[in-house]
RODO-2510 file (C-alpha; in nm, 4 decimals, decimal comma):
residues 473
     n   res          X          Y          Z
     1     m     3,7324     1,3262     2,8332
     2     v     3,8217     1,5044     2,5491
     3     v     3,7011     1,8639     2,6151
     4     l     3,9190     1,8609     2,9559
     5     s     4,2146     1,7558     2,7614
     6     i     4,1116     2,0562     2,5112
     7     a     4,0816     2,2637     2,8272
     8     k     4,4214     2,1452     2,9965
     9     n     4,6249     2,1725     2,6522
    10     e     4,4596     2,5466     2,6689
    11     l     4,5435     2,6062     2,9665
    12     k     4,8554     2,5057     2,8930
    13     k     4,9581     2,7560     2,6190
    14     y     4,7977     3,0235     2,7602
    15     v     5,0917     2,9366     3,0535
    16     r     5,4029     2,9539     2,7864
    17     d     5,2294     3,2296     2,6377
    18     n     5,4591     3,5292     2,7399
    19     v     5,2467     3,8437     2,6419
    20     v     4,9399     3,6300     2,8319
    21     t     5,1900     3,5843     3,1365
    22     t     5,3194     3,9226     3,1376
    23     l     4,9864     4,0696     3,0967
    24     g     4,8471     3,8387     3,3977
    25     i     5,0658     3,8943     3,6425
    26     f     5,0570     4,2825     3,5510
    27     l     4,6981     4,2497     3,6903
    28     l     4,7918     4,0320     3,9609
    29     l     5,0135     4,3122     4,0705
    30     l     4,7889     4,5982     3,9853
    31     l     4,5200     4,4051     4,2552
    32     s     4,7537     4,3108     4,4948
    33     v     4,8399     4,7563     4,4891
    34     s     4,5029     4,8294     4,4486
    35     v     4,3715     4,6682     4,7727
    36     y     4,6766     4,7310     4,9512
    37     t     4,6298     5,1438     4,8613
    38     g     4,2240     5,0682     4,9134
    39     v     4,3214     4,9153     5,2942
    40     t     4,5763     5,1633     5,3865
    41     y     4,3198     5,4027     5,2977
    42     y     4,0246     5,2523     5,4374
    43     k     4,2194     5,2040     5,7729
    44     s     4,3004     5,6208     5,7242
    45     m     3,9823     5,7340     5,6849
    46     a     3,7927     5,5006     5,9292
    47     e     4,0858     5,6572     6,1992
    48     q     3,9164     5,9990     6,0926
    49     h     3,5903     5,9239     6,0935
    50     a     3,6662     5,8430     6,4443
    51     i     3,8671     6,1239     6,5790
    52     a     3,5975     6,3666     6,4181
    53     e     3,2729     6,1590     6,5576
    54     e     3,4610     6,2282     6,9240
    55     v     3,5896     6,5450     6,8517
    56     a     3,2051     6,6715     6,7386
    57     r     3,0601     6,4929     7,0613
    58     i     3,3028     6,7211     7,2678
    59     q     3,2440     7,0238     7,1172
    60     w     2,8481     6,9336     7,1878
    61     e     2,9002     6,8622     7,5203
    62     n     3,1298     7,1744     7,6162
    63     q     2,9293     7,4426     7,4309
    64     g     2,8871     7,6269     7,7759
    65     e     2,6223     7,8099     7,8979
    66     k     2,3501     7,8606     7,6391
    67     n     1,9850     7,8908     7,5859
    68     p     1,9187     7,5149     7,4257
    69     h     1,7814     7,7071     7,0987
    70     s     2,1420     7,8390     7,1040
    71     a     2,2420     7,5231     7,1024
    72     a     2,0179     7,4216     6,7798
    73     h     2,1518     7,6366     6,6078
    74     y     2,5073     7,5750     6,6488
    75     g     2,4861     7,2658     6,5764
    76     t     2,6690     6,9246     6,5549
    77     f     2,7803     6,7014     6,2924
    78     a     2,6806     6,3453     6,1543
    79     f     3,0119     6,2242     5,9432
    80     k     2,9321     5,8654     5,7043
    81     p     3,1598     5,5979     5,8368
    82     v     3,3836     5,4455     5,5379
    83     s     3,2129     5,1215     5,4207
    84     i     3,4550     4,8339     5,4534
    85     l     3,3751     4,6994     5,1354
    86     s     3,5030     5,0193     4,9146
    87     v     3,8423     4,8564     4,9462
    88     f     3,6883     4,6800     4,6607
    89     d     3,4317     4,8273     4,5041
    90     p     3,4207     5,2695     4,6472
    91     g     3,0966     5,2930     4,3770
    92     v     2,9732     5,6640     4,4484
    93     d     3,1427     5,6763     4,7624
    94     k     3,4419     5,9762     4,6322
    95     y     3,1591     6,1708     4,4963
    96     t     2,8941     6,1257     4,7729
    97     g     2,9398     6,4113     5,1130
    98     v     3,1300     6,2709     5,3892
    99     s     2,9598     6,4485     5,6690
   100     i     2,6095     6,6455     5,7143
   101     f     2,6251     6,9814     5,9494
   102     l     2,2759     6,9404     6,1643
   103     e     2,1830     7,2838     6,2803
   104     a     1,7671     7,3933     6,4059
   105     h     1,5356     7,4844     6,0714
   106     r     1,7648     7,3531     5,8004
   107     q     1,8534     7,0299     5,6474
   108     n     2,1951     7,0166     5,4768
   109     f     2,3189     6,8210     5,1658
   110     a     2,5788     6,6827     5,2746
   111     a     2,9483     6,8162     5,1615
   112     n     3,3367     6,7573     5,1755
   113     s     3,3090     6,4291     4,9226
   114     i     3,6661     6,2685     4,8286
   115     a     3,6370     6,3590     4,4730
   116     e     3,7319     6,6997     4,6021
   117     d     4,0122     6,5874     4,7130
   118     k     4,2947     6,6397     4,3759
   119     d     4,5697     6,4110     4,5385
   120     s     4,5645     6,0546     4,7284
   121     a     4,2375     6,0201     4,7906
   122     r     4,1415     6,0839     4,3808
   123     r     4,3891     5,8016     4,2681
   124     f     4,2192     5,5849     4,5582
   125     a     3,9379     5,6539     4,4004
   126     e     4,0572     5,5542     4,0507
   127     l     4,2601     5,1942     4,0605
   128     t     4,0447     5,0217     4,2847
   129     p     3,9540     4,6597     4,2007
   130     s     3,6740     4,7089     4,0448
   131     f     3,7789     4,9416     3,8079
   132     i     4,0329     4,6459     3,7220
   133     f     3,7408     4,3947     3,7114
   134     a     3,5277     4,6666     3,4580
   135     y     3,7987     4,7822     3,2478
   136     l     4,0986     4,5808     3,2203
   137     f     4,0224     4,2110     3,2960
   138     p     3,8110     4,1897     2,9934
   139     l     4,0873     4,2975     2,7929
   140     f     4,3079     4,0802     2,9504
   141     l     4,0593     3,8085     2,8472
   142     i     4,0183     3,9856     2,4957
   143     l     4,3464     3,9837     2,4449
   144     a     4,4290     3,6005     2,5241
   145     g     4,1312     3,4090     2,3998
   146     f     4,0493     3,6085     2,0805
   147     r     4,2962     3,3378     1,8457
   148     s     4,1958     3,0359     2,0293
   149     v     3,9595     2,8935     1,7796
   150     i     4,0598     3,0970     1,4790
   151     s     4,4042     2,9606     1,5499
   152     e     4,3201     2,5888     1,4626
   153     k     4,2282     2,7095     1,1540
   154     e     4,5141     2,9306     1,0977
   155     s     4,8101     2,6311     1,1847
   156     g     4,5594     2,3578     0,9790
   157     m     4,5350     2,1678     1,2991
   158     y     4,1479     2,2201     1,3101
   159     r     4,1005     1,9589     1,0513
   160     f     4,3603     1,7064     1,2157
   161     l     4,1092     1,7851     1,4932
   162     k     3,7426     1,6760     1,2925
   163     s     3,9561     1,4155     1,1513
   164     q     3,9948     1,2313     1,5189
   165     g     3,6558     1,2750     1,5776
   166     v     3,6830     1,6446     1,7547
   167     t     3,2820     1,7754     1,7822
   168     n     3,2493     2,1692     1,7607
   169     f     3,0659     2,0979     2,0747
   170     q     3,3832     1,9712     2,2353
   171     l     3,6661     2,2524     2,0971
   172     v     3,4620     2,4962     2,1035
   173     s     3,3884     2,3968     2,5590
   174     g     3,7516     2,2878     2,5811
   175     k     3,8278     2,6477     2,4482
   176     t     3,6257     2,8186     2,6875
   177     l     3,7283     2,6394     3,0018
   178     g     4,0662     2,7139     2,9417
   179     l     3,9853     3,0916     2,9350
   180     w     3,7576     2,9882     3,2592
   181     g     4,1015     2,8869     3,3750
   182     i     4,3363     3,0994     3,2993
   183     l     4,0876     3,3878     3,5188
   184     i     4,0374     3,1844     3,7934
   185     l     4,4584     3,1859     3,8420
   186     l     4,4008     3,5578     3,8224
   187     f     4,0387     3,5823     4,0204
   188     l     4,1745     3,3263     4,2771
   189     p     4,4405     3,4973     4,4475
   190     f     4,2271     3,8160     4,4915
   191     l     3,9343     3,5917     4,6796
   192     l     4,1372     3,4637     4,9357
   193     i     4,3192     3,8321     4,9945
   194     g     3,9684     3,9859     5,0081
   195     i     3,8418     3,6863     5,2511
   196     f     4,1640     3,7282     5,4559
   197     f     4,1856     4,0927     5,5323
   198     l     3,8223     4,0415     5,6133
   199     m     3,8765     3,8236     5,8938
   200     l     4,1246     4,0403     5,9408
   201     t     3,9544     4,3631     6,0769
   202     d     3,6083     4,4031     6,2257
   203     s     3,3990     4,2756     5,9116
   204     s     3,0502     4,0979     6,0246
   205     q     2,9785     3,7518     5,8459
   206     n     2,6943     4,0006     5,6547
   207     d     3,0276     4,1743     5,4850
   208     v     3,2131     3,8420     5,3687
   209     f     2,8994     3,7145     5,2480
   210     r     2,8048     4,0740     5,0568
   211     f     3,2241     4,0143     4,9816
   212     l     3,0820     3,6639     4,8098
   213     l     2,8285     3,8272     4,6569
   214     t     3,0049     4,0955     4,4655
   215     a     3,2486     3,7848     4,3600
   216     g     3,0117     3,6596     4,2341
   217     i     2,8965     3,9725     4,0182
   218     w     3,2196     3,9536     3,8780
   219     l     3,2444     3,5616     3,7836
   220     i     2,8985     3,6664     3,6167
   221     y     3,0210     3,9580     3,3826
   222     f     3,4116     3,8014     3,3618
   223     g     3,1297     3,4521     3,1704
   224     i     2,9665     3,6995     2,9770
   225     i     3,3408     3,7734     2,8149
   226     i     3,4252     3,4877     2,7591
   227     n     3,1767     3,3373     2,6123
   228     i     3,1273     3,6241     2,3540
   229     t     3,5268     3,6715     2,3053
   230     i     3,4832     3,2147     2,2220
   231     a     3,2041     3,2735     1,9560
   232     v     3,3900     3,5484     1,7935
   233     s     3,6867     3,3616     1,7794
   234     a     3,4558     3,0321     1,6379
   235     w     3,2627     3,2688     1,3801
   236     v     3,5179     3,5048     1,2222
   237     k     3,7662     3,4697     0,9000
   238     s     4,0771     3,5404     1,0533
   239     s     4,2414     3,6291     1,4270
   240     g     4,2329     4,0208     1,2835
   241     s     3,8571     4,0790     1,2346
   242     a     3,8572     3,9054     1,5812
   243     m     4,0504     4,1226     1,7680
   244     i     3,8953     4,4482     1,5731
   245     l     3,5597     4,3084     1,6379
   246     l     3,6359     4,2185     2,0515
   247     l     3,8155     4,5594     2,0425
   248     t     3,5093     4,7407     1,8931
   249     l     3,2985     4,5352     2,1323
   250     w     3,4781     4,6376     2,4620
   251     i     3,5532     5,0284     2,3698
   252     l     3,1394     5,0376     2,3085
   253     s     3,0322     4,8507     2,6571
   254     t     3,3293     5,0132     2,8777
   255     l     3,3833     5,3596     2,7062
   256     l     3,1146     5,5422     2,4860
   257     v     2,7920     5,3834     2,6394
   258     p     2,8401     5,4118     2,9924
   259     r     2,9792     5,8142     2,8774
   260     l     2,6914     5,8286     2,6572
   261     i     2,4597     5,7194     2,9635
   262     t     2,6038     5,9764     3,1773
   263     n     2,5684     6,2474     2,9422
   264     l     2,2055     6,1844     2,8610
   265     a     2,1007     6,1320     3,2444
   266     t     2,2059     6,4926     3,3514
   267     n     2,0317     6,5951     3,0676
   268     i     1,6704     6,4287     3,0265
   269     y     1,6738     6,4012     3,4103
   270     p     1,8781     6,7545     3,5455
   271     v     1,9145     6,7927     3,9583
   272     p     1,8533     7,1585     4,0381
   273     n     2,1116     7,3606     4,1615
   274     t     2,1233     7,5057     4,5026
   275     s     1,9886     7,8313     4,4449
   276     d     1,6747     7,6908     4,3158
   277     f     1,6617     7,4691     4,5218
   278     y     1,6565     7,6505     4,8280
   279     q     1,4556     7,9019     4,6583
   280     a     1,1998     7,6851     4,6537
   281     i     1,2311     7,5527     5,0288
   282     r     1,2205     7,8944     5,1282
   283     t     0,8716     7,9915     4,9075
   284     d     0,7251     7,6841     5,0884
   285     l     0,8056     7,7710     5,4118
   286     l     0,5875     8,0362     5,4023
   287     e     0,3197     7,9195     5,4169
   288     g     0,3943     7,7177     5,7370
   289     i     0,5032     7,8328     6,1159
   290     d     0,7701     8,0517     6,1488
   291     g     0,9430     7,9756     6,5318
   292     h     1,1401     8,2784     6,5286
   293     n     0,8524     8,5042     6,4218
   294     p     0,5657     8,4886     6,6406
   295     y     0,3784     8,7370     6,4427
   296     s     0,3842     8,6128     6,1161
   297     e    -0,0110     8,4861     5,9738
   298     h     0,0338     8,1359     6,0976
   299     s     0,2430     8,1529     6,3731
   300     a    -0,0083     8,4039     6,5491
   301     a    -0,2802     8,1288     6,4196
   302     f    -0,0612     7,8358     6,6058
   303     r    -0,0804     8,0262     6,9162
   304     d    -0,4584     8,1744     6,9212
   305     s    -0,5082     7,8123     6,8932
   306     i    -0,3093     7,6635     7,2292
   307     l    -0,4722     8,0069     7,3985
   308     v    -0,8110     7,8203     7,3278
   309     a    -0,7257     7,4707     7,4273
   310     y    -0,5658     7,6090     7,7968
   311     g    -0,8373     7,8654     7,8143
   312     v    -0,6104     8,1731     7,8946
   313     e    -0,5401     8,4659     7,7343
   314     d    -0,1923     8,5760     7,6848
   315     v     0,1001     8,2620     7,6964
   316     s     0,3277     8,4642     7,9536
   317     e     0,0034     8,2547     8,1511
   318     l     0,0357     7,8560     7,9758
   319     p     0,1941     7,5696     8,2229
   320     f     0,5488     7,5856     7,9839
   321     n     0,7000     7,7936     7,7671
   322     f     0,5273     7,8596     7,4286
   323     r     0,8266     7,9944     7,3005
   324     g     0,9362     7,6694     7,2984
   325     l     0,6581     7,4497     7,1529
   326     m     0,6148     7,6840     6,8939
   327     l     1,0048     7,6347     6,7847
   328     q     0,9407     7,2836     6,7706
   329     e     0,6070     7,2947     6,5822
   330     g     0,8248     7,4980     6,3276
   331     e     1,0844     7,2461     6,3309
   332     e     0,7903     6,9783     6,1984
   333     f     0,6927     7,1536     5,9809
   334     e     0,9983     7,2659     5,8233
   335     k     1,0792     6,8885     5,8076
   336     r     0,8049     6,7854     5,6444
   337     i     0,9005     7,1232     5,3683
   338     y     1,2634     6,9709     5,3095
   339     d     1,1378     6,5718     5,3517
   340     h     0,8872     6,6949     5,0131
   341     h     1,2097     6,8694     4,8504
   342     f     1,4683     6,6486     4,9231
   343     a     1,2818     6,3438     4,8264
   344     k     1,2067     6,5330     4,4658
   345     i     1,6143     6,5144     4,4033
   346     d     1,6116     6,1727     4,5567
   347     a     1,3179     6,1564     4,2449
   348     i     1,5493     6,2449     3,9798
   349     h     1,8669     5,9825     4,1250
   350     q     1,6303     5,7499     4,0591
   351     q     1,5404     5,8697     3,7040
   352     q     1,9321     5,8960     3,6322
   353     i     1,9749     5,5374     3,7639
   354     g     1,6507     5,3715     3,6245
   355     l     1,8238     5,5000     3,2274
   356     f     2,1438     5,3878     3,3792
   357     t     1,9225     4,9876     3,4527
   358     v     1,7596     4,9803     3,1039
   359     s     2,0464     5,1334     2,8842
   360     s     2,2780     4,7782     3,0537
   361     v     2,1121     4,6383     2,8117
   362     l     2,3750     4,8190     2,5652
   363     s     2,6571     4,7031     2,8292
   364     p     2,6485     4,4406     3,0121
   365     t     2,9756     4,6550     3,2202
   366     l     2,6913     4,8660     3,2733
   367     a     2,4739     4,5640     3,4726
   368     a     2,7676     4,4711     3,5986
   369     r     2,8687     4,7898     3,8427
   370     l     2,5248     4,8753     3,8924
   371     s     2,5299     4,5147     4,0399
   372     s     2,8679     4,5508     4,2649
   373     m     2,8029     4,8614     4,3885
   374     a     2,4177     4,7496     4,5279
   375     i     2,5603     4,4685     4,7127
   376     a     2,8798     4,5970     4,8255
   377     g     2,6678     4,8847     4,9884
   378     t     2,8490     5,1688     4,8135
   379     d     2,5543     5,2945     4,5430
   380     m     2,2841     5,5858     4,6293
   381     h     2,0332     5,3287     4,8644
   382     a     2,3047     5,3611     5,1037
   383     f     2,4017     5,6448     5,1014
   384     n     2,0253     5,7834     5,1217
   385     h     1,9953     5,5346     5,4009
   386     f     2,2417     5,7172     5,6088
   387     t     2,1012     6,0696     5,4858
   388     a     1,8002     5,9102     5,6277
   389     d     1,9102     5,8247     5,9648
   390     a     2,1263     6,1288     5,9909
   391     e     1,7701     6,3278     5,9575
   392     e     1,6110     6,1297     6,2184
   393     y     1,8914     6,2599     6,4507
   394     r     1,8759     6,5748     6,3848
   395     i     1,4959     6,6321     6,4489
   396     s     1,5223     6,4467     6,7604
   397     l     1,7774     6,6354     6,8947
   398     m     1,6210     6,9602     6,8067
   399     r     1,2839     6,8101     6,9770
   400     e     1,5335     6,7063     7,3100
   401     l     1,6566     7,1217     7,2678
   402     n     1,3113     7,2705     7,2563
   403     m     1,1488     7,0441     7,4526
   404     d     1,3709     7,0757     7,7624
   405     l     1,3100     7,4910     7,6491
   406     k     0,9642     7,4374     7,6873
   407     l     0,9391     7,2273     8,0106
   408     n     1,2198     7,4841     8,2638
   409     a     1,1921     7,8253     8,0864
   410     v     0,9241     7,8921     8,2776
   411     g     0,8378     8,1699     8,5429
   412     d     1,1070     8,3486     8,6825
   413     r     1,3459     8,1571     8,4846
   414     v     1,2010     8,2914     8,0714
   415     v     1,3980     8,5226     8,0998
   416     g     1,8097     8,4605     8,0364
   417     y     1,7618     8,0697     8,0765
   418     t     2,0357     7,8717     7,9827
   419     t     2,1249     7,5059     8,0576
   420     g     2,5073     7,3725     8,0285
   421     s     2,7013     7,0530     7,9866
   422     d     2,5365     6,8849     8,2371
   423     f     2,1765     6,8675     7,9788
   424     f     2,4084     6,8145     7,6872
   425     a     2,5630     6,5678     7,7738
   426     q     2,2598     6,3805     7,8206
   427     n     2,1398     6,4460     7,4847
   428     i     2,1293     6,1503     7,2211
   429     s     2,4639     6,1090     7,0101
   430     f     2,5014     5,9652     6,6557
   431     t     2,6099     5,6632     6,5205
   432     y     2,5455     5,5399     6,2122
   433     e     2,4672     5,1754     6,1464
   434     r     2,4576     4,9525     5,8247
   435     p     2,1452     4,7653     5,7444
   436     d     2,2855     4,4145     5,8550
   437     r     2,1612     4,2113     5,6119
   438     v     2,1357     4,2652     5,2122
   439     l     1,7812     4,3770     5,1733
   440     l     1,8010     4,4980     4,7727
   441     d     1,4792     4,6166     4,6192
   442     r     1,3350     4,6335     4,2703
   443     s     1,6149     4,8870     4,1452
   444     q     1,8735     4,7094     4,3347
   445     l     1,7564     4,3901     4,1901
   446     s     1,6855     4,5227     3,7947
   447     p     2,0953     4,5411     3,6962
   448     i     2,1252     4,2174     3,8377
   449     l     1,8886     4,0238     3,6593
   450     m     1,9528     4,2129     3,3746
   451     l     2,3449     4,0600     3,4321
   452     i     2,2158     3,7283     3,4299
   453     f     2,0238     3,7982     3,0990
   454     w     2,3437     3,9123     2,9604
   455     f     2,4808     3,5989     3,0510
   456     f     2,2363     3,3860     2,9305
   457     l     2,2244     3,5904     2,5791
   458     s     2,5582     3,5512     2,5507
   459     a     2,5551     3,1278     2,6382
   460     v     2,3028     3,1429     2,3762
   461     m     2,5475     3,2874     2,1154
   462     l     2,7752     3,0435     2,2218
   463     i     2,6266     2,7296     2,1699
   464     v     2,4308     2,9288     1,8570
   465     v     2,8004     2,9201     1,6611
   466     t     2,9189     2,6058     1,8332
   467     k     2,5917     2,4126     1,6758
   468     r     2,6917     2,5297     1,3163
   469     s     2,7998     2,2346     1,0525
   470     e     3,1556     2,3893     1,0553
   471     v     3,3382     2,6415     1,2923
   472     v     3,5740     2,7752     1,0313
   473     t     3,5812     2,7618     0,6697
***
C-alpha cells in the first residue's frame, strides 16, 4: 500500500506540473499528427499502387502484335505495396525502391524510393510514431523523472519519509510506478487509436498482432529509460547532476552511437557502386550461353548437344524453335549469375545489420528500432522478400514467353512470328503477398534479445541502487 500511495502521489505531481503537462500534451499532439499524416500517406500510396499496378497490366496486355521475345524486352513492372504498419514504423521503406522493372536477361534494382521526394513524402518519413518513440519519449521521461528521487533529499522530505518507516525499496518502487503511470497516460491513447485505425482498414489479424508486438517493444524500451532515470535520480547528489548525466546518456544512445555505427558500417562493409556491380556481372556472363549470340562458344556447344540429342544436323530440323529454347537456357544461366551477385549485396547488408545489432549493446535505441522494424515488417528482410518474389515472377514470365516462341514459331511460322493481346492477357500477373505470419530469423531476433538484455540490466541497476543503505546522504 505504501508503494501505491507513493506512486499515486507521484502521478498527481506529474499531472499538476505545468512543464510535464505541457510536454505531455505536445507529445500527444505530435503523435496524433504523425498518425494522421501516416494514414493519409498510406491511403494515397495504396491508391497510387493500385493504379500503377493496373496500368502496368493494361499496358502489358495491350502492347500489340509482336514477337514474344520482343515483349520480354518491352518488360513490365512489379510494385511493392505500402505496408499498413508503415504508418507507425516505416523502417527502411523510405530508402528502398517501390518498383522494379522486369525485363529479359537482366535483374534490376528497385527504383523510385520515397526519400527521393524532397517534399511531403520526406516529411512523412521523419514525423512518425517510431521517431517520436525513439527520440522524444525518452527525453520526456528524463525531463519528467530526473528529479524524482533526488528532489526528496533537496526538499528535506526524504528524512521524514525514513522516519515514518518508508524503505528505500518502497520509495524507489513508488517513484518508478509513478513514472510508468504518466507514460501509460500518454501511450494508451496511441494504442487505442492504432487499433481503431487497423480495425477500420483492410488490415488482417496478423497486422493487428504485429502492431501489438511493436507496441510491446516500445514499452520495453520505455521501461529501460524509466529504470535508468530513476536509478540515476536515486544515485546522484543533485538534480543538476541527474539532468546532465541523463541528457548525456540520451545524446549518446539516440544520436551519437547510431550515427557513428552508420558511418562505420558503410566504411567497413562498403556496397560496390552500380558500375562495378554490373561490370562484374558482364564478366561472368561471358562464361555461359548468350541467348542473342548463337555463334558464341557456349551457345554453339549447347546447340551441338541439342542436335546430337535429337539426331539431326541442323536446328531447322528440330520439332521446335531452337531460338526459343536457347533464349530460355540463356535466361536461366543469367539468372544464376545475377542471383550470385545480388546475394553478395545482400550479404554485405546483413553484415551491416549485424554490426548494428552488436552495437546495440551500447544503445538501447538501436535495439528498439531494429526490433520494431523487424516486427512491423518494414526492415530489409521484408524488402528482400518482395524482391525475391518479383524475381521469381520475372523468370516465370520470361519462361512463358520463350516457351511460346519455342512451341509455336515452327515450320512456316518461324519467320516473322508474332503473338497478340489474347496471349499476353493469359500471361501470369504479379501480386505481392506478405507472409501471413510473424516469422523472424536469428538475425531479427538478436536485437529483440538485446533489448530484453538492456531491460534486465537497467532493472538490476535500479535494484542495486535501491539496496543501498541510504539512497542519498
